TORKOL-4160 file (C-alpha; in steps of 0.2 Angstrom, whole numbers, padded with zeros to 4 digits, m for minus):
474
<pt num="1" X="m0134" Y="0041" Z="m0019"/>
<pt num="2" X="m0132" Y="0025" Z="m0029"/>
<pt num="3" X="m0115" Y="0027" Z="m0032"/>
<pt num="4" X="m0103" Y="0022" Z="m0019"/>
<pt num="5" X="m0093" Y="0037" Z="m0013"/>
<pt num="6" X="m0072" Y="0040" Z="m0009"/>
<pt num="7" X="m0071" Y="0031" Z="0005"/>
<pt num="8" X="m0069" Y="0049" Z="0015"/>
<pt num="9" X="m0070" Y="0048" Z="0034"/>
<pt num="10" X="m0074" Y="0064" Z="0036"/>
<pt num="11" X="m0067" Y="0069" Z="0052"/>
<pt num="12" X="m0081" Y="0078" Z="0065"/>
<pt num="13" X="m0077" Y="0098" Z="0062"/>
<pt num="14" X="m0082" Y="0106" Z="0079"/>
<pt num="15" X="m0090" Y="0124" Z="0074"/>
<pt num="16" X="m0100" Y="0132" Z="0087"/>
<pt num="17" X="m0114" Y="0142" Z="0080"/>
<pt num="18" X="m0109" Y="0157" Z="0097"/>
<pt num="19" X="m0094" Y="0158" Z="0082"/>
<pt num="20" X="m0106" Y="0170" Z="0071"/>
<pt num="21" X="m0113" Y="0179" Z="0087"/>
<pt num="22" X="m0101" Y="0191" Z="0097"/>
<pt num="23" X="m0114" Y="0193" Z="0109"/>
<pt num="24" X="m0112" Y="0187" Z="0127"/>
<pt num="25" X="m0127" Y="0189" Z="0139"/>
<pt num="26" X="m0131" Y="0171" Z="0136"/>
<pt num="27" X="m0117" Y="0163" Z="0137"/>
<pt num="28" X="m0108" Y="0160" Z="0154"/>
<pt num="29" X="m0089" Y="0159" Z="0155"/>
<pt num="30" X="m0092" Y="0140" Z="0162"/>
<pt num="31" X="m0098" Y="0135" Z="0148"/>
<pt num="32" X="m0089" Y="0146" Z="0135"/>
<pt num="33" X="m0072" Y="0137" Z="0143"/>
<pt num="34" X="m0080" Y="0122" Z="0142"/>
<pt num="35" X="m0085" Y="0124" Z="0120"/>
<pt num="36" X="m0064" Y="0131" Z="0122"/>
<pt num="37" X="m0059" Y="0115" Z="0126"/>
<pt num="38" X="m0070" Y="0103" Z="0114"/>
<pt num="39" X="m0064" Y="0111" Z="0100"/>
<pt num="40" X="m0042" Y="0109" Z="0107"/>
<pt num="41" X="m0050" Y="0090" Z="0110"/>
<pt num="42" X="m0055" Y="0089" Z="0094"/>
<pt num="43" X="m0040" Y="0098" Z="0085"/>
<pt num="44" X="m0029" Y="0085" Z="0094"/>
<pt num="45" X="m0041" Y="0071" Z="0088"/>
<pt num="46" X="m0041" Y="0079" Z="0071"/>
<pt num="47" X="m0023" Y="0079" Z="0074"/>
<pt num="48" X="m0021" Y="0060" Z="0078"/>
<pt num="49" X="m0030" Y="0054" Z="0063"/>
<pt num="50" X="m0020" Y="0064" Z="0051"/>
<pt num="51" X="m0008" Y="0052" Z="0060"/>
<pt num="52" X="m0017" Y="0036" Z="0055"/>
<pt num="53" X="m0018" Y="0041" Z="0037"/>
<pt num="54" X="m0003" Y="0043" Z="0036"/>
<pt num="55" X="0003" Y="0025" Z="0042"/>
<pt num="56" X="m0011" Y="0021" Z="0029"/>
<pt num="57" X="m0006" Y="0029" Z="0018"/>
<pt num="58" X="0012" Y="0023" Z="0019"/>
<pt num="59" X="0007" Y="0007" Z="0022"/>
<pt num="60" X="m0001" Y="0004" Z="0005"/>
<pt num="61" X="0012" Y="0011" Z="m0001"/>
<pt num="62" X="0021" Y="m0003" Z="0005"/>
<pt num="63" X="0007" Y="m0013" Z="m0001"/>
<pt num="64" X="0008" Y="m0006" Z="m0019"/>
<pt num="65" X="0027" Y="m0008" Z="m0020"/>
<pt num="66" X="0023" Y="m0026" Z="m0016"/>
<pt num="67" X="0014" Y="m0029" Z="m0028"/>
<pt num="68" X="0024" Y="m0022" Z="m0041"/>
<pt num="69" X="0036" Y="m0033" Z="m0037"/>
<pt num="70" X="0024" Y="m0051" Z="m0037"/>
<pt num="71" X="0020" Y="m0043" Z="m0055"/>
<pt num="72" X="0037" Y="m0040" Z="m0061"/>
<pt num="73" X="0038" Y="m0059" Z="m0055"/>
<pt num="74" X="0023" Y="m0067" Z="m0064"/>
<pt num="75" X="0028" Y="m0056" Z="m0080"/>
<pt num="76" X="0043" Y="m0064" Z="m0083"/>
<pt num="77" X="0035" Y="m0082" Z="m0078"/>
<pt num="78" X="0024" Y="m0077" Z="m0091"/>
<pt num="79" X="0033" Y="m0070" Z="m0105"/>
<pt num="80" X="0047" Y="m0088" Z="m0101"/>
<pt num="81" X="0028" Y="m0097" Z="m0105"/>
<pt num="82" X="0026" Y="m0087" Z="m0116"/>
<pt num="83" X="0042" Y="m0090" Z="m0126"/>
<pt num="84" X="0039" Y="m0110" Z="m0123"/>
<pt num="85" X="0022" Y="m0113" Z="m0131"/>
<pt num="86" X="0029" Y="m0102" Z="m0144"/>
<pt num="87" X="0041" Y="m0115" Z="m0147"/>
<pt num="88" X="0032" Y="m0128" Z="m0146"/>
<pt num="89" X="0020" Y="m0123" Z="m0159"/>
<pt num="90" X="0035" Y="m0121" Z="m0168"/>
<pt num="91" X="0035" Y="m0142" Z="m0164"/>
<pt num="92" X="0022" Y="m0145" Z="m0166"/>
<pt num="93" X="0019" Y="m0135" Z="m0185"/>
<pt num="94" X="0036" Y="m0144" Z="m0190"/>
<pt num="95" X="0029" Y="m0161" Z="m0182"/>
<pt num="96" X="0011" Y="m0160" Z="m0194"/>
<pt num="97" X="0025" Y="m0155" Z="m0210"/>
<pt num="98" X="0034" Y="m0173" Z="m0206"/>
<pt num="99" X="0019" Y="m0182" Z="m0202"/>
<pt num="100" X="0009" Y="m0176" Z="m0219"/>
<pt num="101" X="0026" Y="m0179" Z="m0227"/>
<pt num="102" X="0025" Y="m0196" Z="m0218"/>
<pt num="103" X="0008" Y="m0197" Z="m0224"/>
<pt num="104" X="0015" Y="m0193" Z="m0244"/>
<pt num="105" X="0027" Y="m0208" Z="m0242"/>
<pt num="106" X="0014" Y="m0216" Z="m0232"/>
<pt num="107" X="0002" Y="m0216" Z="m0250"/>
<pt num="108" X="0019" Y="m0221" Z="m0261"/>
<pt num="109" X="0019" Y="m0236" Z="m0247"/>
<pt num="110" X="0003" Y="m0240" Z="m0250"/>
<pt num="111" X="0005" Y="m0241" Z="m0269"/>
<pt num="112" X="0019" Y="m0253" Z="m0267"/>
<pt num="113" X="0010" Y="m0263" Z="m0255"/>
<pt num="114" X="m0004" Y="m0261" Z="m0271"/>
<pt num="115" X="0011" Y="m0269" Z="m0282"/>
<pt num="116" X="0014" Y="m0282" Z="m0269"/>
<pt num="117" X="0001" Y="m0286" Z="m0263"/>
<pt num="118" X="m0006" Y="m0288" Z="m0283"/>
<pt num="119" X="0013" Y="m0299" Z="m0288"/>
<pt num="120" X="0009" Y="m0310" Z="m0273"/>
<pt num="121" X="m0010" Y="m0314" Z="m0284"/>
<pt num="122" X="m0004" Y="m0317" Z="m0299"/>
<pt num="123" X="0011" Y="m0333" Z="m0287"/>
<pt num="124" X="m0002" Y="m0338" Z="m0279"/>
<pt num="125" X="m0008" Y="m0341" Z="m0294"/>
<pt num="126" X="0004" Y="m0348" Z="m0303"/>
<pt num="127" X="0008" Y="m0359" Z="m0288"/>
<pt num="128" X="m0008" Y="m0366" Z="m0289"/>
<pt num="129" X="m0008" Y="m0371" Z="m0304"/>
<pt num="130" X="0007" Y="m0377" Z="m0300"/>
<pt num="131" X="0000" Y="m0389" Z="m0285"/>
<pt num="132" X="m0015" Y="m0396" Z="m0296"/>
<pt num="133" X="m0002" Y="m0403" Z="m0309"/>
<pt num="134" X="0008" Y="m0411" Z="m0294"/>
<pt num="135" X="m0009" Y="m0416" Z="m0287"/>
<pt num="136" X="m0015" Y="m0425" Z="m0305"/>
<pt num="137" X="0006" Y="m0430" Z="m0311"/>
<pt num="138" X="0009" Y="m0435" Z="m0299"/>
<pt num="139" X="0024" Y="m0423" Z="m0296"/>
<pt num="140" X="0042" Y="m0424" Z="m0296"/>
<pt num="141" X="0038" Y="m0444" Z="m0307"/>
<pt num="142" X="0034" Y="m0431" Z="m0323"/>
<pt num="143" X="0053" Y="m0425" Z="m0324"/>
<pt num="144" X="0058" Y="m0444" Z="m0319"/>
<pt num="145" X="0045" Y="m0449" Z="m0336"/>
<pt num="146" X="0052" Y="m0434" Z="m0346"/>
<pt num="147" X="0071" Y="m0437" Z="m0342"/>
<pt num="148" X="0070" Y="m0455" Z="m0345"/>
<pt num="149" X="0060" Y="m0454" Z="m0362"/>
<pt num="150" X="0075" Y="m0444" Z="m0369"/>
<pt num="151" X="0081" Y="m0452" Z="m0386"/>
<pt num="152" X="0100" Y="m0449" Z="m0385"/>
<pt num="153" X="0114" Y="m0441" Z="m0371"/>
<pt num="154" X="0112" Y="m0423" Z="m0378"/>
<pt num="155" X="0091" Y="m0423" Z="m0376"/>
<pt num="156" X="0094" Y="m0432" Z="m0360"/>
<pt num="157" X="0105" Y="m0416" Z="m0355"/>
<pt num="158" X="0093" Y="m0406" Z="m0363"/>
<pt num="159" X="0080" Y="m0413" Z="m0354"/>
<pt num="160" X="0091" Y="m0411" Z="m0336"/>
<pt num="161" X="0094" Y="m0395" Z="m0341"/>
<pt num="162" X="0077" Y="m0391" Z="m0342"/>
<pt num="163" X="0068" Y="m0397" Z="m0329"/>
<pt num="164" X="0082" Y="m0390" Z="m0316"/>
<pt num="165" X="0075" Y="m0374" Z="m0327"/>
<pt num="166" X="0059" Y="m0377" Z="m0320"/>
<pt num="167" X="0063" Y="m0381" Z="m0304"/>
<pt num="168" X="0073" Y="m0366" Z="m0299"/>
<pt num="169" X="0061" Y="m0357" Z="m0308"/>
<pt num="170" X="0047" Y="m0364" Z="m0294"/>
<pt num="171" X="0060" Y="m0364" Z="m0280"/>
<pt num="172" X="0065" Y="m0344" Z="m0288"/>
<pt num="173" X="0045" Y="m0340" Z="m0287"/>
<pt num="174" X="0042" Y="m0345" Z="m0269"/>
<pt num="175" X="0059" Y="m0334" Z="m0265"/>
<pt num="176" X="0048" Y="m0320" Z="m0270"/>
<pt num="177" X="0035" Y="m0324" Z="m0265"/>
<pt num="178" X="0042" Y="m0327" Z="m0247"/>
<pt num="179" X="0054" Y="m0309" Z="m0252"/>
<pt num="180" X="0038" Y="m0302" Z="m0258"/>
<pt num="181" X="0027" Y="m0307" Z="m0239"/>
<pt num="182" X="0039" Y="m0301" Z="m0232"/>
<pt num="183" X="0044" Y="m0282" Z="m0241"/>
<pt num="184" X="0025" Y="m0283" Z="m0235"/>
<pt num="185" X="0025" Y="m0283" Z="m0220"/>
<pt num="186" X="0040" Y="m0274" Z="m0216"/>
<pt num="187" X="0033" Y="m0257" Z="m0225"/>
<pt num="188" X="0017" Y="m0259" Z="m0216"/>
<pt num="189" X="0028" Y="m0263" Z="m0198"/>
<pt num="190" X="0039" Y="m0245" Z="m0203"/>
<pt num="191" X="0023" Y="m0238" Z="m0209"/>
<pt num="192" X="0015" Y="m0240" Z="m0195"/>
<pt num="193" X="0029" Y="m0234" Z="m0184"/>
<pt num="194" X="0031" Y="m0220" Z="m0191"/>
<pt num="195" X="0014" Y="m0215" Z="m0190"/>
<pt num="196" X="0013" Y="m0219" Z="m0173"/>
<pt num="197" X="0028" Y="m0212" Z="m0170"/>
<pt num="198" X="0024" Y="m0196" Z="m0175"/>
<pt num="199" X="0008" Y="m0197" Z="m0168"/>
<pt num="200" X="0016" Y="m0201" Z="m0151"/>
<pt num="201" X="0026" Y="m0184" Z="m0154"/>
<pt num="202" X="0013" Y="m0175" Z="m0160"/>
<pt num="203" X="0001" Y="m0179" Z="m0144"/>
<pt num="204" X="0014" Y="m0179" Z="m0132"/>
<pt num="205" X="0019" Y="m0159" Z="m0139"/>
<pt num="206" X="m0001" Y="m0156" Z="m0138"/>
<pt num="207" X="m0001" Y="m0160" Z="m0121"/>
<pt num="208" X="0015" Y="m0149" Z="m0117"/>
<pt num="209" X="0003" Y="m0136" Z="m0130"/>
<pt num="210" X="m0011" Y="m0136" Z="m0121"/>
<pt num="211" X="0000" Y="m0140" Z="m0101"/>
<pt num="212" X="0008" Y="m0123" Z="m0105"/>
<pt num="213" X="m0008" Y="m0112" Z="m0111"/>
<pt num="214" X="m0016" Y="m0121" Z="m0092"/>
<pt num="215" X="0000" Y="m0112" Z="m0085"/>
<pt num="216" X="m0001" Y="m0094" Z="m0094"/>
<pt num="217" X="m0021" Y="m0095" Z="m0093"/>
<pt num="218" X="m0015" Y="m0097" Z="m0072"/>
<pt num="219" X="m0003" Y="m0086" Z="m0074"/>
<pt num="220" X="m0012" Y="m0072" Z="m0081"/>
<pt num="221" X="m0027" Y="m0074" Z="m0070"/>
<pt num="222" X="m0013" Y="m0071" Z="m0056"/>
<pt num="223" X="m0007" Y="m0056" Z="m0064"/>
<pt num="224" X="m0027" Y="m0049" Z="m0065"/>
<pt num="225" X="m0031" Y="m0051" Z="m0047"/>
<pt num="226" X="m0015" Y="m0044" Z="m0045"/>
<pt num="227" X="m0020" Y="m0028" Z="m0055"/>
<pt num="228" X="m0038" Y="m0030" Z="m0048"/>
<pt num="229" X="m0030" Y="m0029" Z="m0031"/>
<pt num="230" X="m0016" Y="m0015" Z="m0038"/>
<pt num="231" X="m0031" Y="m0004" Z="m0041"/>
<pt num="232" X="m0041" Y="m0007" Z="m0025"/>
<pt num="233" X="m0024" Y="m0001" Z="m0015"/>
<pt num="234" X="m0024" Y="0015" Z="m0028"/>
<pt num="235" X="m0040" Y="0016" Z="m0025"/>
<pt num="236" X="m0038" Y="0015" Z="m0008"/>
<pt num="237" X="m0023" Y="0029" Z="m0006"/>
<pt num="238" X="m0032" Y="0041" Z="m0019"/>
<pt num="239" X="m0046" Y="0039" Z="m0003"/>
<pt num="240" X="m0033" Y="0041" Z="0011"/>
<pt num="241" X="m0027" Y="0055" Z="0000"/>
<pt num="242" X="m0044" Y="0065" Z="0000"/>
<pt num="243" X="m0045" Y="0063" Z="0018"/>
<pt num="244" X="m0027" Y="0068" Z="0023"/>
<pt num="245" X="m0034" Y="0082" Z="0012"/>
<pt num="246" X="m0049" Y="0083" Z="0021"/>
<pt num="247" X="m0040" Y="0082" Z="0037"/>
<pt num="248" X="m0031" Y="0098" Z="0031"/>
<pt num="249" X="m0049" Y="0107" Z="0029"/>
<pt num="250" X="m0056" Y="0102" Z="0043"/>
<pt num="251" X="m0039" Y="0108" Z="0054"/>
<pt num="252" X="m0040" Y="0123" Z="0045"/>
<pt num="253" X="m0060" Y="0123" Z="0049"/>
<pt num="254" X="m0054" Y="0120" Z="0068"/>
<pt num="255" X="m0040" Y="0132" Z="0069"/>
<pt num="256" X="m0053" Y="0145" Z="0065"/>
<pt num="257" X="m0065" Y="0142" Z="0075"/>
<pt num="258" X="m0053" Y="0140" Z="0090"/>
<pt num="259" X="m0047" Y="0159" Z="0085"/>
<pt num="260" X="m0066" Y="0164" Z="0085"/>
<pt num="261" X="m0071" Y="0158" Z="0101"/>
<pt num="262" X="m0056" Y="0167" Z="0110"/>
<pt num="263" X="m0062" Y="0180" Z="0101"/>
<pt num="264" X="m0077" Y="0177" Z="0108"/>
<pt num="265" X="m0071" Y="0174" Z="0124"/>
<pt num="266" X="m0061" Y="0188" Z="0126"/>
<pt num="267" X="m0076" Y="0200" Z="0120"/>
<pt num="268" X="m0087" Y="0191" Z="0135"/>
<pt num="269" X="m0072" Y="0199" Z="0144"/>
<pt num="270" X="m0070" Y="0213" Z="0135"/>
<pt num="271" X="m0089" Y="0217" Z="0140"/>
<pt num="272" X="m0087" Y="0211" Z="0157"/>
<pt num="273" X="m0076" Y="0222" Z="0163"/>
<pt num="274" X="m0084" Y="0237" Z="0156"/>
<pt num="275" X="m0100" Y="0232" Z="0165"/>
<pt num="276" X="m0092" Y="0230" Z="0183"/>
<pt num="277" X="m0081" Y="0245" Z="0177"/>
<pt num="278" X="m0097" Y="0254" Z="0176"/>
<pt num="279" X="m0106" Y="0247" Z="0191"/>
<pt num="280" X="m0092" Y="0252" Z="0201"/>
<pt num="281" X="m0091" Y="0269" Z="0193"/>
<pt num="282" X="m0113" Y="0271" Z="0195"/>
<pt num="283" X="m0107" Y="0265" Z="0213"/>
<pt num="284" X="m0096" Y="0279" Z="0218"/>
<pt num="285" X="m0107" Y="0291" Z="0213"/>
<pt num="286" X="m0122" Y="0286" Z="0220"/>
<pt num="287" X="m0112" Y="0288" Z="0237"/>
<pt num="288" X="m0106" Y="0304" Z="0231"/>
<pt num="289" X="m0124" Y="0307" Z="0230"/>
<pt num="290" X="m0131" Y="0302" Z="0244"/>
<pt num="291" X="m0115" Y="0308" Z="0255"/>
<pt num="292" X="m0119" Y="0325" Z="0250"/>
<pt num="293" X="m0136" Y="0325" Z="0249"/>
<pt num="294" X="m0133" Y="0319" Z="0268"/>
<pt num="295" X="m0122" Y="0334" Z="0273"/>
<pt num="296" X="m0132" Y="0350" Z="0264"/>
<pt num="297" X="m0149" Y="0341" Z="0275"/>
<pt num="298" X="m0142" Y="0343" Z="0290"/>
<pt num="299" X="m0135" Y="0360" Z="0287"/>
<pt num="300" X="m0151" Y="0365" Z="0284"/>
<pt num="301" X="m0160" Y="0355" Z="0298"/>
<pt num="302" X="m0149" Y="0366" Z="0307"/>
<pt num="303" X="m0152" Y="0382" Z="0302"/>
<pt num="304" X="m0169" Y="0381" Z="0299"/>
<pt num="305" X="m0181" Y="0372" Z="0309"/>
<pt num="306" X="m0195" Y="0377" Z="0299"/>
<pt num="307" X="m0190" Y="0368" Z="0281"/>
<pt num="308" X="m0184" Y="0354" Z="0290"/>
<pt num="309" X="m0199" Y="0345" Z="0283"/>
<pt num="310" X="m0193" Y="0351" Z="0265"/>
<pt num="311" X="m0179" Y="0345" Z="0269"/>
<pt num="312" X="m0181" Y="0326" Z="0273"/>
<pt num="313" X="m0191" Y="0326" Z="0259"/>
<pt num="314" X="m0177" Y="0332" Z="0247"/>
<pt num="315" X="m0166" Y="0322" Z="0254"/>
<pt num="316" X="m0174" Y="0305" Z="0250"/>
<pt num="317" X="m0180" Y="0314" Z="0233"/>
<pt num="318" X="m0159" Y="0313" Z="0231"/>
<pt num="319" X="m0158" Y="0295" Z="0237"/>
<pt num="320" X="m0171" Y="0288" Z="0227"/>
<pt num="321" X="m0163" Y="0297" Z="0212"/>
<pt num="322" X="m0147" Y="0289" Z="0218"/>
<pt num="323" X="m0153" Y="0274" Z="0217"/>
<pt num="324" X="m0159" Y="0270" Z="0199"/>
<pt num="325" X="m0144" Y="0278" Z="0193"/>
<pt num="326" X="m0136" Y="0265" Z="0200"/>
<pt num="327" X="m0143" Y="0252" Z="0192"/>
<pt num="328" X="m0146" Y="0258" Z="0176"/>
<pt num="329" X="m0128" Y="0255" Z="0167"/>
<pt num="330" X="m0130" Y="0237" Z="0169"/>
<pt num="331" X="m0130" Y="0226" Z="0153"/>
<pt num="332" X="m0145" Y="0217" Z="0149"/>
<pt num="333" X="m0140" Y="0199" Z="0141"/>
<pt num="334" X="m0151" Y="0195" Z="0127"/>
<pt num="335" X="m0153" Y="0178" Z="0122"/>
<pt num="336" X="m0140" Y="0168" Z="0110"/>
<pt num="337" X="m0144" Y="0153" Z="0117"/>
<pt num="338" X="m0143" Y="0140" Z="0105"/>
<pt num="339" X="m0157" Y="0126" Z="0101"/>
<pt num="340" X="m0165" Y="0117" Z="0089"/>
<pt num="341" X="m0173" Y="0134" Z="0084"/>
<pt num="342" X="m0157" Y="0138" Z="0076"/>
<pt num="343" X="m0159" Y="0128" Z="0060"/>
<pt num="344" X="m0167" Y="0134" Z="0043"/>
<pt num="345" X="m0176" Y="0127" Z="0028"/>
<pt num="346" X="m0159" Y="0124" Z="0018"/>
<pt num="347" X="m0169" Y="0126" Z="0000"/>
<pt num="348" X="m0177" Y="0141" Z="m0005"/>
<pt num="349" X="m0192" Y="0130" Z="m0010"/>
<pt num="350" X="m0200" Y="0115" Z="m0015"/>
<pt num="351" X="m0205" Y="0102" Z="m0008"/>
<pt num="352" X="m0198" Y="0084" Z="0001"/>
<pt num="353" X="m0200" Y="0069" Z="m0013"/>
<pt num="354" X="m0189" Y="0058" Z="m0005"/>
<pt num="355" X="m0185" Y="0054" Z="0014"/>
<pt num="356" X="m0171" Y="0044" Z="0022"/>
<pt num="357" X="m0171" Y="0026" Z="0026"/>
<pt num="358" X="m0171" Y="0011" Z="0011"/>
<pt num="359" X="m0171" Y="0016" Z="m0005"/>
<pt num="360" X="m0168" Y="0007" Z="m0021"/>
<pt num="361" X="m0159" Y="m0007" Z="m0009"/>
<pt num="362" X="m0147" Y="0005" Z="m0002"/>
<pt num="363" X="m0150" Y="0018" Z="0012"/>
<pt num="364" X="m0153" Y="0033" Z="0005"/>
<pt num="365" X="m0147" Y="0043" Z="0019"/>
<pt num="366" X="m0157" Y="0061" Z="0018"/>
<pt num="367" X="m0171" Y="0067" Z="0012"/>
<pt num="368" X="m0171" Y="0077" Z="m0007"/>
<pt num="369" X="m0181" Y="0092" Z="m0008"/>
<pt num="370" X="m0184" Y="0094" Z="m0027"/>
<pt num="371" X="m0190" Y="0110" Z="m0037"/>
<pt num="372" X="m0189" Y="0118" Z="m0055"/>
<pt num="373" X="m0178" Y="0138" Z="m0059"/>
<pt num="374" X="m0163" Y="0144" Z="m0049"/>
<pt num="375" X="m0169" Y="0139" Z="m0032"/>
<pt num="376" X="m0158" Y="0145" Z="m0019"/>
<pt num="377" X="m0148" Y="0136" Z="m0006"/>
<pt num="378" X="m0145" Y="0142" Z="0011"/>
<pt num="379" X="m0134" Y="0134" Z="0029"/>
<pt num="380" X="m0146" Y="0127" Z="0036"/>
<pt num="381" X="m0135" Y="0136" Z="0055"/>
<pt num="382" X="m0123" Y="0143" Z="0060"/>
<pt num="383" X="m0103" Y="0134" Z="0056"/>
<pt num="384" X="m0087" Y="0130" Z="0046"/>
<pt num="385" X="m0088" Y="0126" Z="0030"/>
<pt num="386" X="m0077" Y="0109" Z="0028"/>
<pt num="387" X="m0075" Y="0104" Z="0009"/>
<pt num="388" X="m0082" Y="0112" Z="m0005"/>
<pt num="389" X="m0080" Y="0102" Z="m0019"/>
<pt num="390" X="m0086" Y="0090" Z="m0037"/>
<pt num="391" X="m0088" Y="0071" Z="m0030"/>
<pt num="392" X="m0090" Y="0058" Z="m0043"/>
<pt num="393" X="m0108" Y="0054" Z="m0035"/>
<pt num="394" X="m0113" Y="0069" Z="m0024"/>
<pt num="395" X="m0111" Y="0082" Z="m0041"/>
<pt num="396" X="m0106" Y="0101" Z="m0033"/>
<pt num="397" X="m0108" Y="0097" Z="m0013"/>
<pt num="398" X="m0103" Y="0105" Z="0003"/>
<pt num="399" X="m0098" Y="0099" Z="0019"/>
<pt num="400" X="m0102" Y="0111" Z="0035"/>
<pt num="401" X="m0098" Y="0106" Z="0053"/>
<pt num="402" X="m0109" Y="0117" Z="0066"/>
<pt num="403" X="m0108" Y="0115" Z="0087"/>
<pt num="404" X="m0125" Y="0120" Z="0093"/>
<pt num="405" X="m0130" Y="0116" Z="0115"/>
<pt num="406" X="m0114" Y="0109" Z="0115"/>
<pt num="407" X="m0117" Y="0095" Z="0102"/>
<pt num="408" X="m0106" Y="0094" Z="0084"/>
<pt num="409" X="m0119" Y="0093" Z="0067"/>
<pt num="410" X="m0112" Y="0089" Z="0049"/>
<pt num="411" X="m0123" Y="0093" Z="0035"/>
<pt num="412" X="m0122" Y="0090" Z="0018"/>
<pt num="413" X="m0128" Y="0098" Z="0000"/>
<pt num="414" X="m0126" Y="0088" Z="m0011"/>
<pt num="415" X="m0134" Y="0091" Z="m0032"/>
<pt num="416" X="m0129" Y="0108" Z="m0032"/>
<pt num="417" X="m0129" Y="0117" Z="m0048"/>
<pt num="418" X="m0113" Y="0119" Z="m0058"/>
<pt num="419" X="m0104" Y="0133" Z="m0055"/>
<pt num="420" X="m0116" Y="0139" Z="m0040"/>
<pt num="421" X="m0103" Y="0133" Z="m0025"/>
<pt num="422" X="m0103" Y="0153" Z="m0017"/>
<pt num="423" X="m0089" Y="0145" Z="m0002"/>
<pt num="424" X="m0075" Y="0136" Z="0001"/>
<pt num="425" X="m0067" Y="0123" Z="0018"/>
<pt num="426" X="m0063" Y="0133" Z="0030"/>
<pt num="427" X="m0078" Y="0148" Z="0029"/>
<pt num="428" X="m0088" Y="0154" Z="0043"/>
<pt num="429" X="m0105" Y="0155" Z="0037"/>
<pt num="430" X="m0122" Y="0161" Z="0046"/>
<pt num="431" X="m0141" Y="0154" Z="0047"/>
<pt num="432" X="m0146" Y="0156" Z="0028"/>
<pt num="433" X="m0134" Y="0164" Z="0024"/>
<pt num="434" X="m0136" Y="0158" Z="0004"/>
<pt num="435" X="m0123" Y="0145" Z="m0002"/>
<pt num="436" X="m0126" Y="0140" Z="m0017"/>
<pt num="437" X="m0141" Y="0136" Z="m0030"/>
<pt num="438" X="m0151" Y="0118" Z="m0034"/>
<pt num="439" X="m0147" Y="0106" Z="m0045"/>
<pt num="440" X="m0144" Y="0090" Z="m0053"/>
<pt num="441" X="m0126" Y="0085" Z="m0052"/>
<pt num="442" X="m0116" Y="0069" Z="m0049"/>
<pt num="443" X="m0127" Y="0052" Z="m0047"/>
<pt num="444" X="m0143" Y="0064" Z="m0049"/>
<pt num="445" X="m0159" Y="0060" Z="m0058"/>
<pt num="446" X="m0169" Y="0078" Z="m0061"/>
<pt num="447" X="m0168" Y="0094" Z="m0051"/>
<pt num="448" X="m0167" Y="0093" Z="m0031"/>
<pt num="449" X="m0156" Y="0097" Z="m0017"/>
<pt num="450" X="m0151" Y="0080" Z="m0008"/>
<pt num="451" X="m0151" Y="0085" Z="0011"/>
<pt num="452" X="m0142" Y="0076" Z="0025"/>
<pt num="453" X="m0141" Y="0079" Z="0044"/>
<pt num="454" X="m0125" Y="0068" Z="0054"/>
<pt num="455" X="m0132" Y="0068" Z="0074"/>
<pt num="456" X="m0108" Y="0073" Z="0074"/>
<pt num="457" X="m0096" Y="0067" Z="0060"/>
<pt num="458" X="m0099" Y="0061" Z="0044"/>
<pt num="459" X="m0093" Y="0044" Z="0040"/>
<pt num="460" X="m0094" Y="0034" Z="0024"/>
<pt num="461" X="m0106" Y="0022" Z="0034"/>
<pt num="462" X="m0115" Y="0035" Z="0037"/>
<pt num="463" X="m0118" Y="0029" Z="0055"/>
<pt num="464" X="m0122" Y="0046" Z="0061"/>
<pt num="465" X="m0137" Y="0051" Z="0049"/>
<pt num="466" X="m0153" Y="0057" Z="0060"/>
<pt num="467" X="m0170" Y="0062" Z="0050"/>
<pt num="468" X="m0169" Y="0080" Z="0048"/>
<pt num="469" X="m0189" Y="0079" Z="0050"/>
<pt num="470" X="m0194" Y="0084" Z="0067"/>
<pt num="471" X="m0176" Y="0096" Z="0070"/>
<pt num="472" X="m0175" Y="0105" Z="0052"/>
<pt num="473" X="m0191" Y="0115" Z="0045"/>
<pt num="474" X="m0194" Y="0106" Z="0032"/>
């Protein structure tokens, strides 16, 4: 019995052992009225609990509607997040492609930078040569010597042009050097700016993607919680629906018990009336006999004094005979009082393999009787069947309610063989009546009968379970 049994509040099924036996002699009319009153009270309790279950079902249905509405809202948000995540992923892909393209451009820029750097290095060497020449010749003095050393005016003009060309060339070199240096710096700045911009955008997009994924995980978690809550509510509703069905079955059993109790009381009244009629008839017959005997005795005494003694003796005999006749019609009362002796062993064989108490970390609410073969299962006492069905934990199981000596008991017979249940909800059973066969169904390991005895109704917590040893012969 390790699995959780469905949350069922099996409402008390009050049936009486005397409902089966119609012998009225041991139950007084006062007790009979009390039994019927108790049954009607329990019927009223069942109706109240039915209303309570219906109210809980309505509440669960409303709660389920609220969960569905919230699920729809979360589902809409998840769809929006999925759209945003998809859009962001597209943008991330685009930026990565742009970064890839930019890196290609970077390679080109790096090649240009290498070329510019090479040109700058060459110019640096040329300028260094110029500088060394200036240091050795005095710079512009050389140019004057060149001009002053001209042989003619035309030669002077040629030399001026040459010097101007040299000077201009030097200025061009310097300008190109400065331009290349600026190009190098601009290229490096452009490269750095592009990479920085793309990396920033990519980081922003990845951050957004991470944020969206985090939000989606939160929504998925919320959806999972709502789904779990929905499953829980569904389970509660299934439990309540089963309980509602059990209450209906219980109500049928209770109405049958009330009907049988009324019939029993009617039988008691009929037998009492018959006994009273027979008593009055006997008394009238005895009185008539006494009167006739007395009249005959008087006549004989007057006629024959000699036979007075004999007549008197006959009269005494007649009276004695009349007195015996008056008591003969009385109805003797046989004992039908319900007691612990009304329980019988619920299994046709086997041995006690497990008792009531803690077992495997859970509460074992009954005793196990193990045996092999086709072992018959019997009703432990007179009663009415509350439920006979296949449970996920109890397997093939029968619940029976008993009303013994003013106290309600409930017995449970679990793990019976498939197809062996012989009684249904509402059936009246007697002590020792076969109801099934020992099996190994439900949450069971090996063939055995799991038998529970509850003082009062069965409930999910099994708080009414008592040890059957000492009460039921096991």
